[in-house]
Residue, then its C-alpha position, 0 to 999 in steps of 0.5 A: m492173572e487177567r490179561n487185557p481184562f477191559p473190553l473197552l480197551r481191547p480194540f487198542a490191543p495192537v498198541l496197548d497191553t494191560a493185565l491184572f494180577g491177583k492172589e493166585d499170582n502172588a506176584t512181585d514187581e519183577d514177576v509183573r515186569r517179566t509178564m509184561t515182557t519189558t526190562s523197564a517199569v515204573a513202580l512208585k512208592q505209593v503214599h496215599g497222596g495227590r502227586a502225579v509224575l511224568a515217567r520217561q524212564a524206569m522207577n523203582r519203589t525201593s532204594k535197594v537194587s540188587s544185582g540182576s534187577w531191572q535195567g534203567i532203574a532211576r530212583t525211588v519216587e513218592a507218588d500215587a499216579a504216573a503217565t508216560d508216552q514211552p513204548g515199552l515202559a510199563l506202569t504199575v499200581r499196587t492195591a489191596d482194597c484201594q482203587s486203581f485206574l488205567v487212563f489211555c489216550p489213543d492220540p497222542l499215545v499216552i497211558g497213565v495209572i492212578h492209585a486212589g485210596w480214600k486219602g488219595l481221593l481227598a488229596g485230589i489224586i484223580p484231577s492231579l493225573f489229568d492236570l499232568l496229561w493236559e500240561e504235558w500233552n494237551i490231552r483233555p479228559e474227554g479224549t481219554y478212556v478210563c478203566a478201574g480195577p477191583s476195589l472195595c464195594k460200597e457195602c465193604a467200605e465201612f468207616s468209623n464216621p465217614k462224615a468226619e473222616l471224609r471231610g469235603i465229600s458230599p454226604r450223598f455218598f454215605e449210608g450210615r458208616r459206609a461210603d461209596l468210594r467208587a461213586i466218589a471217584e466216578d463223580q470226580l471223573w465226570n466233573i473233570g470231563v471224562q465221558e461215561h461211555r469211555f469208562k469201565r470198572h472191573g466188577d469184583c470187590t476185593k473183600c467180597s472176592s477175597r479168594t481171588w484178590w488180596s484184601y486188607r479188610g478181607g482177612d489179608r492184613e498180615a500178608v499185605e503188610k508183608g508185601s502181598t498185593n494186587f497189581l494193575a499193569c499197562v504198557l504201550r507197544g507202539e504202532 
């Protein structure tokens, strides 16, 4: 596990706690909750879509809630991004090659998370989260900090025919059968208004570093289908 892995966000450590969980952790939702020292967490049912939701209470990604499970679990919610202003409510994203993003606004204190596979990029999941920030808190993109977790690098993001599969994406992001999904996401962030000096990406590729991170394309397909996953988690601690 990497605790507070993004140097860009470390000045905000008194009010923001972040963590990345990888292969060695083999973490579950419950493990993440315990590590983030909270009884309330948001674990969305990720569907590779474009929906972002406001979270002010816990959400569980499964409908089966056993005795002793998290306090305050509300319901299953299908979405790929969430935002909250509630201290102590952890937000999580699960990935095994897709991109994960943490969005932080220091004033007002708000956090958001995004799960962005290639289908999510096409569905507009990144602008959807920023639309929510504006509608709920009048937060502009230029007032946020954005960090990205480990994900496929350009060399490992191979498609059968990216021009056909990623319709609407500029061909400048394609090289043969490969697509630079990271650059596509960053282009969307810049176009929205996120400032480049307020953005930081974790350098690891999940497939290239598959000993460290779960990777669907890096040989972990069976394990991932059974539920093994990397996590990006964050929680506001209040001032």
